[in-house]
TIDO-30475 format. One line per 4 residues: their letters; for each residue y, z, x of N, C-alpha, C. Coordinates in nm, 2 decimals, padded with zeros to 4 digits, m for minus. Example, Ala and Ser with C-alpha at 12.3 -4.5 7.8 and 13.67 -1.06 7.14 Angstrom:
as) m00.57:00.78:01.32:m00.45:00.78:01.23:m00.33:00.78:01.32  m00.22:00.71:01.28:m00.11:00.71:01.37:00.00:00.79:01.29;
REM end
This chain:
meme) m00.72:m05.92:m02.30:m00.66:m05.74:m02.35:m00.81:m05.71:m02.36  m00.91:m05.76:m02.41:m00.99:m05.69:m02.43:m01.13:m05.60:m02.34  m01.10:m05.70:m02.22:m01.14:m05.65:m02.11:m01.07:m05.50:m02.08  m00.98:m05.49:m02.10:m00.86:m05.37:m02.07:m00.92:m05.26:m02.17;
tsrs) m00.91:m05.31:m02.29:m00.98:m05.19:m02.37:m01.10:m05.14:m02.34  m01.19:m05.24:m02.32:m01.34:m05.18:m02.26:m01.35:m05.09:m02.15  m01.26:m05.11:m02.05:m01.22:m05.03:m01.91:m01.19:m04.91:m01.97  m01.07:m04.90:m02.04:m01.01:m04.77:m02.05:m01.09:m04.63:m02.11;
praw) m01.19:m04.63:m02.17:m01.25:m04.53:m02.17:m01.32:m04.46:m02.09  m01.37:m04.59:m02.00:m01.46:m04.55:m01.91:m01.36:m04.46:m01.81  m01.26:m04.54:m01.79:m01.13:m04.47:m01.68:m01.09:m04.32:m01.72  m01.10:m04.34:m01.81:m01.06:m04.19:m01.91:m01.12:m04.07:m01.87;
wrta) m01.29:m04.10:m01.92:m01.40:m04.00:m01.85:m01.42:m03.97:m01.68  m01.38:m04.07:m01.63:m01.39:m04.07:m01.48:m01.29:m03.95:m01.44  m01.17:m04.00:m01.47:m01.05:m03.87:m01.48:m01.11:m03.72:m01.51  m01.11:m03.73:m01.66:m01.19:m03.59:m01.69:m01.30:m03.53:m01.66;
arwi) m01.39:m03.66:m01.59:m01.50:m03.55:m01.51:m01.42:m03.48:m01.37  m01.34:m03.58:m01.30:m01.30:m03.51:m01.19:m01.25:m03.41:m01.20  m01.17:m03.38:m01.29:m01.07:m03.27:m01.35:m01.18:m03.18:m01.37  m01.27:m03.16:m01.43:m01.36:m03.06:m01.49:m01.42:m03.04:m01.38;
vgiv) m01.48:m03.12:m01.25:m01.55:m03.07:m01.17:m01.47:m02.97:m01.07  m01.32:m03.02:m01.08:m01.25:m02.95:m01.00:m01.20:m02.80:m01.04  m01.22:m02.79:m01.19:m01.19:m02.67:m01.23:m01.30:m02.57:m01.23  m01.41:m02.66:m01.19:m01.51:m02.57:m01.20:m01.55:m02.53:m01.08;
layl) m01.53:m02.61:m00.99:m01.55:m02.56:m00.84:m01.40:m02.46:m00.79  m01.29:m02.49:m00.87:m01.21:m02.40:m00.84:m01.27:m02.24:m00.89  m01.34:m02.25:m00.99:m01.35:m02.12:m01.06:m01.46:m02.06:m01.03  m01.59:m02.11:m00.94:m01.69:m02.10:m00.86:m01.61:m02.03:m00.71;
lgsa) m01.56:m02.10:m00.66:m01.46:m02.03:m00.52:m01.37:m01.94:m00.55  m01.30:m01.88:m00.69:m01.25:m01.79:m00.71:m01.35:m01.67:m00.69  m01.45:m01.69:m00.80:m01.54:m01.58:m00.82:m01.59:m01.53:m00.68  m01.63:m01.65:m00.58:m01.71:m01.60:m00.48:m01.60:m01.53:m00.40;
liag) m01.48:m01.56:m00.36:m01.33:m01.50:m00.32:m01.37:m01.37:m00.36  m01.35:m01.32:m00.48:m01.37:m01.16:m00.53:m01.47:m01.12:m00.51  m01.61:m01.16:m00.54:m01.72:m01.11:m00.52:m01.72:m01.06:m00.35  m01.69:m01.15:m00.26:m01.70:m01.16:m00.09:m01.59:m01.04:m00.08;
cqrr) m01.51:m01.02:m00.11:m01.38:m00.93:m00.06:m01.32:m00.80:m00.19  m01.42:m00.79:m00.26:m01.42:m00.70:m00.38:m01.34:m00.57:m00.27  m01.42:m00.51:m00.22:m01.37:m00.39:m00.18:m01.22:m00.39:m00.14  m01.16:m00.50:m00.09:m01.03:m00.51:m00.03:m00.94:m00.50:m00.15;
fiyy) m01.01:m00.53:m00.28:m00.91:m00.56:m00.44:m00.91:m00.38:m00.46  m01.01:m00.34:m00.41:m01.04:m00.18:m00.48:m00.94:m00.04:m00.40  m01.00:m00.09:m00.26:m00.93:00.00:m00.18:m00.81:m00.05:m00.09  m00.72:00.03:m00.10:m00.60:00.00:m00.01:m00.55:00.13:00.11;
pdar) m00.65:00.15:00.16:m00.64:00.27:00.26:m00.48:00.27:00.39  m00.41:00.34:00.37:m00.33:00.38:00.51:m00.43:00.48:00.58  m00.49:00.38:00.68:m00.56:00.50:00.79:m00.54:00.54:00.88  m00.38:00.53:00.89:m00.31:00.63:01.03:m00.30:00.81:00.98;
dapk) m00.36:00.85:01.07:m00.36:01.00:01.06:m00.22:01.05:01.00  m00.27:01.14:00.89:m00.12:01.22:00.84:m00.06:01.38:00.89  00.01:01.36:01.01:00.03:01.49:01.06:00.10:01.61:00.96  00.07:01.70:01.03:00.10:01.81:00.92:00.25:01.84:00.87;
ptge) 00.33:01.85:00.78:00.47:01.83:00.76:00.49:01.93:00.83  00.64:01.94:00.88:00.70:02.08:00.93:00.77:02.10:00.84  00.86:02.25:00.85:00.96:02.32:00.78:00.88:02.46:00.74  00.97:02.53:00.67:00.94:02.65:00.60:00.86:02.63:00.47;
pfrd) 00.90:02.55:00.40:00.80:02.52:00.29:00.68:02.55:00.31  00.60:02.45:00.43:00.49:02.40:00.45:00.43:02.48:00.58  00.46:02.62:00.59:00.42:02.70:00.69:00.29:02.73:00.66  00.22:02.76:00.55:00.08:02.79:00.55:m00.02:02.69:00.49;
ledv) 00.02:02.58:00.51:m00.04:02.44:00.50:m00.11:02.44:00.62  m00.28:02.41:00.61:m00.32:02.40:00.73:m00.41:02.26:00.75  m00.41:02.22:00.85:m00.48:02.09:00.85:m00.65:02.14:00.88  m00.74:02.00:00.81:m00.86:02.07:00.82:m00.92:01.95:00.85;
tltt) m01.05:01.93:00.90:m01.15:01.85:00.91:m01.29:01.93:00.88  m01.37:01.80:00.82:m01.47:01.85:00.77:m01.57:01.71:00.77  m01.68:01.78:00.81:m01.78:01.67:00.83:m01.91:01.64:00.71  m01.92:01.47:00.66:m02.00:01.47:00.55:m02.15:01.44:00.62;
edgl) m02.23:01.46:00.51:m02.36:01.47:00.51:m02.41:01.32:00.64  m02.35:01.24:00.61:m02.36:01.11:00.67:m02.33:01.08:00.82  m02.23:01.21:00.84:m02.20:01.21:00.97:m02.06:01.23:01.04  m01.95:01.14:00.90:m01.83:01.13:00.96:m01.74:01.25:00.93;
rlra) m01.65:01.21:01.02:m01.52:01.34:01.03:m01.42:01.30:00.95  m01.41:01.39:00.82:m01.26:01.33:00.73:m01.15:01.42:00.79  m01.05:01.39:00.72:m00.93:01.46:00.73:m00.91:01.53:00.59  m00.80:01.63:00.58:m00.77:01.74:00.47:m00.63:01.82:00.50;
wywp) m00.59:01.85:00.42:m00.49:01.96:00.39:m00.55:02.09:00.30  m00.53:02.20:00.37:m00.59:02.31:00.27:m00.43:02.36:00.26  m00.39:02.43:00.14:m00.25:02.49:00.09:m00.30:02.64:00.00  m00.34:02.74:00.10:m00.39:02.85:00.00:m00.20:02.91:m00.07;
gsrp) m00.27:02.91:m00.22:m00.16:02.99:m00.31:m00.21:03.12:m00.33  m00.09:03.16:m00.43:m00.12:03.32:m00.48:m00.18:03.34:m00.57  m00.23:03.25:m00.66:m00.32:03.26:m00.79:m00.48:03.18:m00.70  m00.55:03.27:m00.81:m00.73:03.28:m00.78:m00.79:03.10:m00.83;
itlv) m00.71:03.01:m00.81:m00.73:02.85:m00.86:m00.72:02.74:m00.77  m00.79:02.68:m00.73:m00.78:02.60:m00.61:m00.77:02.41:m00.70  m00.67:02.36:m00.69:m00.70:02.23:m00.72:m00.74:02.13:m00.62  m00.87:02.09:m00.66:m00.94:01.98:m00.52:m00.85:01.86:m00.58;
ifhg) m00.80:01.78:m00.50:m00.72:01.67:m00.53:m00.80:01.52:m00.45  m00.86:01.47:m00.56:m00.92:01.31:m00.53:m00.81:01.17:m00.56  m00.75:01.17:m00.48:m00.65:01.09:m00.47:m00.70:00.94:m00.51  m00.59:00.87:m00.57:m00.62:00.72:m00.58:m00.62:00.63:m00.47;
nags) m00.63:00.49:m00.50:m00.69:00.42:m00.42:m00.61:00.35:m00.31  m00.49:00.40:m00.30:m00.40:00.34:m00.21:m00.32:00.47:m00.11  m00.27:00.43:00.03:m00.18:00.50:00.07:m00.30:00.63:00.10  m00.25:00.73:00.16:m00.32:00.87:00.19:m00.24:01.00:00.14;
rvhr) m00.31:01.11:00.17:m00.28:01.24:00.09:m00.12:01.26:00.15  m00.09:01.18:00.28:00.10:01.23:00.30:00.19:01.14:00.12  00.11:01.10:00.09:00.20:01.01:m00.04:00.19:01.07:m00.17  00.12:01.18:m00.13:00.10:01.28:m00.28:00.15:01.44:m00.22;
lewv) 00.21:01.43:m00.10:00.30:01.54:m00.06:00.36:01.61:m00.22  00.50:01.57:m00.23:00.56:01.60:m00.36:00.51:01.64:m00.46  00.41:01.55:m00.52:00.32:01.62:m00.64:00.27:01.76:m00.60  00.18:01.74:m00.50:00.12:01.87:m00.47:00.17:01.97:m00.45;
rdlh) 00.30:01.96:m00.39:00.43:02.08:m00.33:00.46:02.12:m00.48  00.48:02.05:m00.60:00.55:02.09:m00.71:00.41:02.21:m00.79  00.25:02.12:m00.75:00.19:02.21:m00.77:00.17:02.35:m00.74  00.16:02.39:m00.61:00.17:02.46:m00.52:00.25:02.59:m00.54;
drgl) 00.39:02.52:m00.63:00.51:02.60:m00.59:00.50:02.69:m00.72  00.35:02.64:m00.81:00.34:02.75:m00.96:00.24:02.84:m00.90  00.22:02.85:m00.76:00.11:02.94:m00.71:m00.05:02.88:m00.69  m00.08:02.79:m00.73:m00.20:02.70:m00.73:m00.23:02.68:m00.57;
sifl) m00.34:02.72:m00.56:m00.41:02.64:m00.40:m00.42:02.52:m00.41  m00.41:02.44:m00.30:m00.42:02.28:m00.29:m00.54:02.22:m00.18  m00.62:02.17:m00.23:m00.70:02.09:m00.12:m00.67:01.95:m00.12  m00.66:01.88:m00.05:m00.60:01.73:m00.07:m00.66:01.66:00.05;
ldyr) m00.77:01.59:00.03:m00.87:01.54:00.10:m00.83:01.35:00.10  m00.84:01.32:00.26:m00.84:01.17:00.27:m00.99:01.14:00.27  m01.01:01.03:00.18:m01.15:00.99:00.18:m01.18:00.92:00.30  m01.29:00.90:00.33:m01.35:00.80:00.49:m01.24:00.66:00.44;
gygg) m01.21:00.62:00.58:m01.10:00.53:00.60:m00.95:00.55:00.54  m00.94:00.68:00.52:m00.80:00.67:00.47:m00.74:00.83:00.58  m00.62:00.79:00.60:m00.54:00.91:00.65:m00.58:01.00:00.77  m00.68:00.89:00.86:m00.71:00.92:00.96:m00.90:01.00:00.96;
segs) m00.93:00.98:00.84:m01.08:00.98:00.82:m01.16:00.86:00.89  m01.27:00.90:00.93:m01.32:00.82:01.01:m01.41:00.72:00.83  m01.48:00.60:00.92:m01.55:00.51:00.83:m01.50:00.41:00.75  m01.55:00.39:00.67:m01.49:00.27:00.52:m01.52:00.30:00.40;
psek) m01.41:00.28:00.32:m01.44:00.36:00.16:m01.54:00.22:00.10  m01.64:00.34:00.00:m01.72:00.28:m00.10:m01.77:00.39:m00.21  m01.81:00.37:m00.31:m01.80:00.46:m00.38:m01.88:00.53:m00.34  m02.05:00.51:m00.32:m02.12:00.63:m00.23:m02.08:00.72:m00.13;
glyr) m01.98:00.65:m00.05:m01.96:00.70:00.03:m01.82:00.82:m00.03  m01.72:00.79:m00.09:m01.64:00.88:m00.14:m01.69:00.99:m00.24  m01.84:00.96:m00.29:m01.91:01.07:m00.34:m01.93:01.15:m00.23  m02.01:01.13:m00.14:m02.00:01.20:m00.02:m01.90:01.28:00.04;
daea) m01.79:01.20:00.03:m01.68:01.28:00.07:m01.62:01.43:00.02  m01.65:01.40:m00.14:m01.61:01.43:m00.23:m01.70:01.60:m00.23  m01.82:01.56:m00.22:m01.94:01.66:m00.20:m01.89:01.79:m00.04  m01.87:01.68:00.06:m01.83:01.80:00.15:m01.74:01.86:00.13;
avrw) m01.61:01.83:00.09:m01.51:01.89:00.07:m01.54:02.05:m00.04  m01.61:02.00:m00.13:m01.66:02.10:m00.20:m01.73:02.20:m00.11  m01.81:02.17:m00.05:m01.93:02.24:00.04:m01.80:02.33:00.14  m01.69:02.26:00.18:m01.61:02.33:00.27:m01.54:02.44:00.20;
leer) m01.48:02.45:00.08:m01.43:02.53:m00.01:m01.51:02.64:m00.05  m01.64:02.61:m00.05:m01.72:02.73:m00.10:m01.74:02.78:00.02  m01.79:02.73:00.15:m01.77:02.82:00.28:m01.65:02.92:00.30  m01.56:02.87:00.25:m01.41:02.91:00.28:m01.45:03.04:00.16;
gaqq) m01.49:03.05:00.08:m01.51:03.13:m00.04:m01.39:03.11:m00.15  m01.34:03.00:m00.17:m01.30:02.94:m00.25:m01.32:02.96:m00.40  m01.26:02.97:m00.49:m01.33:03.04:m00.63:m01.23:02.96:m00.74  m01.26:02.94:m00.87:m01.17:02.88:m00.97:m01.16:02.73:m00.90;
lvyv) m01.28:02.65:m00.87:m01.24:02.51:m00.85:m01.22:02.42:m00.95  m01.07:02.32:m00.94:m01.06:02.27:m01.07:m01.09:02.13:m00.99  m01.11:02.02:m01.02:m01.12:01.92:m00.97:m00.99:01.78:m01.05  m00.92:01.75:m00.93:m00.79:01.69:m01.03:m00.82:01.54:m00.97;
gesl) m00.88:01.41:m01.03:m00.87:01.33:m01.00:m00.74:01.21:m01.08  m00.68:01.12:m00.99:m00.58:01.05:m00.98:m00.64:00.92:m00.98  m00.65:00.82:m01.07:m00.68:00.65:m01.07:m00.81:00.68:m01.03  m00.82:00.59:m00.89:m00.97:00.54:m00.88:m01.01:00.72:m00.85;
gtgv) m00.97:00.79:m00.80:m00.99:00.94:m00.81:m01.06:00.99:m00.93  m01.04:00.95:m01.05:m01.08:01.00:m01.17:m01.25:00.97:m01.11  m01.29:00.89:m01.08:m01.41:00.82:m01.03:m01.51:00.92:m00.98  m01.43:00.92:m00.85:m01.48:01.08:m00.79:m01.50:01.22:m00.85;
avel) m01.39:01.24:m00.94:m01.39:01.40:m01.03:m01.51:01.40:m01.13  m01.52:01.26:m01.18:m01.65:01.28:m01.27:m01.75:01.28:m01.25  m01.82:01.22:m01.09:m01.92:01.24:m01.06:m01.93:01.38:m00.97  m01.84:01.40:m00.95:m01.86:01.56:m00.88:m01.89:01.64:m00.96;
avrr) m01.80:01.62:m01.09:m01.82:01.72:m01.20:m01.99:01.76:m01.26  m02.04:01.62:m01.25:m02.17:01.64:m01.30:m02.24:01.70:m01.19  m02.22:01.69:m01.07:m02.30:01.76:m00.97:m02.31:01.84:m00.95  m02.18:01.92:m00.96:m02.15:02.03:m00.88:m02.00:02.09:m00.95;
ppaa) m02.06:02.13:m01.11:m01.97:02.15:m01.24:m01.84:02.26:m01.13  m01.76:02.23:m01.20:m01.61:02.29:m01.15:m01.55:02.39:m01.27  m01.46:02.47:m01.25:m01.43:02.53:m01.36:m01.34:02.46:m01.45  m01.26:02.35:m01.43:m01.18:02.27:m01.52:m01.15:02.16:m01.45;
lilq) m01.17:02.03:m01.53:m01.13:01.94:m01.50:m01.05:01.83:m01.54  m00.91:01.80:m01.43:m00.80:01.74:m01.48:m00.80:01.59:m01.43  m00.79:01.45:m01.52:m00.81:01.33:m01.46:m00.68:01.28:m01.51  m00.60:01.23:m01.41:m00.48:01.15:m01.42:m00.52:00.98:m01.42;
sgfs) m00.45:00.91:m01.52:m00.49:00.76:m01.51:m00.61:00.70:m01.51  m00.68:00.80:m01.57:m00.85:00.78:m01.60:m00.90:00.66:m01.68  m01.01:00.61:m01.64:m01.04:00.50:m01.71:m01.21:00.50:m01.74  m01.28:00.40:m01.83:m01.40:00.43:m01.89:m01.51:00.37:m01.76;
slvd) m01.48:00.26:m01.69:m01.53:00.20:m01.57:m01.45:00.13:m01.49  m01.48:00.11:m01.37:m01.40:00.03:m01.26:m01.44:m00.13:m01.30  m01.53:m00.18:m01.39:m01.57:m00.32:m01.44:m01.46:m00.32:m01.56  m01.45:m00.22:m01.64:m01.34:m00.25:m01.73:m01.19:m00.27:m01.69;
vgrt) m01.16:m00.23:m01.60:m01.03:m00.25:m01.49:m01.02:m00.33:m01.46  m01.13:m00.40:m01.38:m01.18:m00.54:m01.29:m01.15:m00.66:m01.42  m01.18:m00.62:m01.57:m01.18:m00.73:m01.66:m01.06:m00.75:m01.70  m00.98:m00.63:m01.69:m00.81:m00.66:m01.71:m00.75:m00.72:m01.63;
hfgi) m00.80:m00.69:m01.53:m00.71:m00.77:m01.40:m00.75:m00.93:m01.34  m00.89:m00.95:m01.39:m00.96:m01.05:m01.34:m01.07:m01.10:m01.46  m01.01:m01.11:m01.58:m01.09:m01.12:m01.70:m01.15:m01.26:m01.68  m01.11:m01.37:m01.66:m01.20:m01.50:m01.65:m01.32:m01.46:m01.52;
fpvs) m01.30:m01.41:m01.48:m01.42:m01.40:m01.40:m01.52:m01.31:m01.40  m01.67:m01.35:m01.40:m01.79:m01.25:m01.43:m01.79:m01.13:m01.35  m01.73:m01.04:m01.37:m01.69:m00.90:m01.29:m01.84:m00.80:m01.28  m01.83:m00.79:m01.39:m01.96:m00.72:m01.45:m02.10:m00.78:m01.37;
lflr) m02.13:m00.88:m01.31:m02.20:m00.94:m01.24:m02.23:m00.92:m01.11  m02.10:m00.91:m01.02:m02.12:m00.87:m00.88:m02.04:m00.73:m00.84  m02.00:m00.67:m00.91:m01.90:m00.58:m00.90:m02.01:m00.45:m00.82  m02.00:m00.42:m00.67:m02.08:m00.30:m00.65:m02.05:m00.15:m00.66;
drye) m01.89:m00.16:m00.64:m01.86:m00.01:m00.68:m01.79:m00.03:m00.80  m01.88:00.07:m00.90:m01.83:00.03:m01.06:m01.77:00.18:m01.14  m01.82:00.27:m01.07:m01.76:00.38:m01.12:m01.76:00.43:m01.29  m01.89:00.44:m01.34:m01.87:00.41:m01.45:m01.89:00.61:m01.53;
nlrk) m01.76:00.61:m01.54:m01.73:00.73:m01.61:m01.76:00.74:m01.71  m01.77:00.65:m01.82:m01.80:00.65:m01.96:m01.94:00.69:m01.97  m02.01:00.68:m01.87:m02.18:00.68:m01.86:m02.17:00.81:m01.84  m02.09:00.91:m01.81:m02.11:01.01:m01.73:m02.06:01.14:m01.80;
idrv) m01.95:01.12:m01.88:m01.84:01.21:m01.92:m01.88:01.30:m02.02  m02.00:01.28:m02.08:m02.05:01.38:m02.19:m02.17:01.45:m02.15  m02.17:01.47:m02.00:m02.26:01.55:m01.91:m02.18:01.68:m01.85  m02.03:01.62:m01.90:m01.90:01.73:m01.82:m01.92:01.83:m01.93;
ecpl) m01.93:01.93:m01.88:m01.94:02.06:m02.00:m01.79:02.15:m01.96  m01.74:02.10:m01.86:m01.60:02.23:m01.87:m01.48:02.16:m01.91  m01.36:02.27:m01.93:m01.22:02.24:m02.01:m01.17:02.12:m01.93  m01.15:01.99:m02.00:m01.08:01.87:m01.99:m00.94:01.86:m02.00;
lmih) m00.86:01.79:m01.93:m00.71:01.77:m01.93:m00.70:01.63:m01.91  m00.70:01.52:m01.98:m00.67:01.41:m01.96:m00.49:01.38:m01.94  m00.46:01.30:m01.84:m00.30:01.28:m01.84:m00.30:01.12:m01.83  m00.19:01.07:m01.89:m00.17:00.92:m01.89:m00.07:00.89:m01.94;
gerd) 00.00:00.79:m01.87:00.13:00.70:m01.89:00.05:00.60:m02.00  00.17:00.57:m02.13:00.11:00.49:m02.24:00.17:00.34:m02.18  00.24:00.32:m02.07:00.29:00.19:m02.03:00.22:00.19:m01.90  00.13:00.20:m01.88:00.06:00.20:m01.76:m00.04:00.05:m01.76;
tivp) 00.02:m00.03:m01.61:m00.01:m00.15:m01.63:m00.12:m00.14:m01.52  m00.17:m00.11:m01.45:m00.31:m00.07:m01.36:m00.42:m00.05:m01.44  m00.42:00.05:m01.50:m00.52:00.12:m01.61:m00.47:00.15:m01.75  m00.49:00.06:m01.82:m00.43:00.04:m01.96:m00.49:00.19:m02.02;
velg) m00.40:00.25:m02.13:m00.41:00.35:m02.17:m00.53:00.33:m02.26  m00.58:00.28:m02.31:m00.68:00.27:m02.42:m00.81:00.27:m02.33  m00.80:00.23:m02.18:m00.96:00.29:m02.13:m00.94:00.44:m02.11  m00.85:00.46:m02.09:m00.83:00.62:m02.07:m00.88:00.71:m02.20;
rrlf) m00.81:00.62:m02.34:m00.85:00.70:m02.46:m00.99:00.68:m02.48  m01.10:00.58:m02.44:m01.21:00.57:m02.47:m01.26:00.69:m02.38  m01.23:00.69:m02.25:m01.32:00.81:m02.18:m01.29:00.94:m02.26  m01.19:00.98:m02.31:m01.13:01.08:m02.38:m01.20:01.10:m02.50;
daar) m01.26:01.02:m02.57:m01.30:01.02:m02.71:m01.46:01.05:m02.67  m01.47:01.02:m02.56:m01.63:01.03:m02.54:m01.68:01.18:m02.47  m01.55:01.26:m02.38:m01.57:01.37:m02.37:m01.60:01.48:m02.48  m01.71:01.58:m02.40:m01.72:01.68:m02.47:m01.60:01.78:m02.48;
epke) m01.61:01.85:m02.60:m01.48:01.99:m02.64:m01.53:02.10:m02.52  m01.44:02.19:m02.47:m01.28:02.16:m02.54:m01.21:02.04:m02.40  m01.11:01.95:m02.46:m01.05:01.89:m02.40:m00.93:01.83:m02.51  m00.84:01.81:m02.46:m00.68:01.75:m02.47:m00.64:01.66:m02.34;
iyll) m00.54:01.60:m02.45:m00.46:01.47:m02.40:m00.33:01.46:m02.38  m00.27:01.44:m02.25:m00.14:01.46:m02.28:m00.08:01.31:m02.24  00.01:01.26:m02.31:00.02:01.14:m02.31:00.18:01.11:m02.29  00.20:01.03:m02.20:00.39:01.01:m02.18:00.42:00.85:m02.20;
paad) 00.50:00.86:m02.29:00.54:00.72:m02.39:00.58:00.63:m02.28  00.68:00.69:m02.18:00.73:00.59:m02.13:00.72:00.59:m01.96  00.56:00.62:m01.94:00.54:00.63:m01.82:00.44:00.50:m01.75  00.44:00.48:m01.66:00.37:00.36:m01.59:00.25:00.45:m01.52;
hndl) 00.18:00.37:m01.39:00.08:00.42:m01.36:00.14:00.51:m01.22  00.22:00.51:m01.16:00.23:00.59:m01.08:00.36:00.67:m01.06  00.45:00.70:m01.16:00.56:00.76:m01.21:00.53:00.83:m01.32  00.41:00.95:m01.33:00.38:01.05:m01.42:00.47:01.17:m01.40;
iflg) 00.44:01.20:m01.27:00.49:01.34:m01.20:00.69:01.31:m01.22  00.70:01.22:m01.22:00.87:01.18:m01.19:00.92:01.20:m01.33  00.85:01.10:m01.46:00.88:01.08:m01.53:00.86:01.22:m01.64  00.74:01.28:m01.60:00.72:01.44:m01.67:00.79:01.53:m01.62;
gaey) 00.84:01.54:m01.50:00.90:01.65:m01.45:00.86:01.81:m01.49  00.93:01.89:m01.54:00.88:02.04:m01.53:00.78:02.01:m01.63  00.78:01.94:m01.75:00.72:01.91:m01.86:00.58:01.89:m01.84  00.60:01.82:m01.73:00.41:01.75:m01.69:00.35:01.90:m01.61;
ldrv) 00.44:01.95:m01.53:00.39:02.10:m01.43:00.36:02.21:m01.56  00.43:02.21:m01.66:00.38:02.31:m01.80:00.27:02.29:m01.84  00.25:02.17:m01.90:00.16:02.11:m01.94:00.02:02.17:m01.87  00.00:02.12:m01.73:m00.09:02.14:m01.63:m00.13:02.30:m01.60;
ddfl) 00.02:02.40:m01.59:00.01:02.50:m01.59:m00.06:02.58:m01.72  m00.02:02.56:m01.87:m00.06:02.62:m01.95:m00.19:02.59:m01.98  m00.27:02.45:m01.95:m00.38:02.44:m01.99:m00.45:02.52:m01.85  m00.42:02.54:m01.76:m00.50:02.67:m01.70:m00.54:02.77:m01.71;
rrhl) m00.38:02.86:m01.74:m00.41:02.97:m01.81:m00.43:03.03:m01.91  m00.50:02.90:m02.00:m00.56:02.91:m02.14:m00.70:02.91:m02.13  m00.77:02.83:m02.02:m00.88:02.81:m02.01:m00.94:02.91:m01.91  m00.85:02.94:m01.81:m00.93:03.01:m01.65:m00.82:03.14:m01.66;
ge) m00.76:03.18:m01.73:m00.71:03.33:m01.75:m00.60:03.37:m01.68  m00.54:03.27:m01.54:m00.46:03.30:m01.48:m00.35:03.19:m01.45;
REM end
C-alpha cells in the first residue's frame, strides 16, 4: 500500500504534464492557423462579376472600370442622381456590390448619386484584398469621380469599409462622412472573436480607425445596431467619442450587424437625408 501511495503523485504529475503540453500545443497551433490564414478570416469576397441589373429603375446605372496606381482593374457602378451629392460606398468584407443593391437603391430614390466600388478580389475586380490594397482602390474611385466632375463627395463606410472610409477621409477630405457599424480597430474586433489568441501580435491588416478619427474634420454620422454581434456597439461608441465635432450617432436598439436598413426602414433613410441636408444644404 505504501508503494502505491508513493507512486500516485508521480503518476498524477505525468498525466497533468501531458495535459499541459497538449493544451499549449493546441494553443500554439491555433495561433499559427489564425496568423497564417488571417486574411481568410477578414475578407469573404464574392469574386464573380456583378452584371448590371436590368429594368427601368436601373436605366441610368453605369458599369464602371477603373485602374489603380498598382495597375489593377476594378469594377464599380455609378448611379447619377438629381442632387449634387455623391455617396461613395465602401462596403463590408463579404459579398460584392450586387449584395448592396437594394440598400443603395433606397438612397438613390432620395435623389442621391451613388458610386459603389468593388475592391480588389471582389465582384470581378482583379487582385486579392489587403488593407493597403483597399486604400489604393478607394483612391482610384475618388480620382475617377473627380475626373468626372462629381462634387460634394460623401464617404459611406460599411463595417470593414469604415476602415477604408476613415483612411480616405484623412488623405482626401470629403464633404461628410457616414460610418455604419464602425469600429475602433480591427485588432479590437479580432479580440472580440479570438480573445484567447494574441491577435495584436500577428494581425497585419489593422484598420486603426481610432488613431485616425481625430484628423477627420468633416461632419460625421455614425450608425450602429445596439445588438451587433460582429462589431459590438461599444467599439463604435469608442470611435464616436474620439471624433471631432460636428458629429452625431444614430443607434438602432433592435438591430444586429446586417439588418440596419431593414429594421430602420424610412426612419433610417430620413436620418441620413436629414444629416446631409443640414450639413450640405441639399
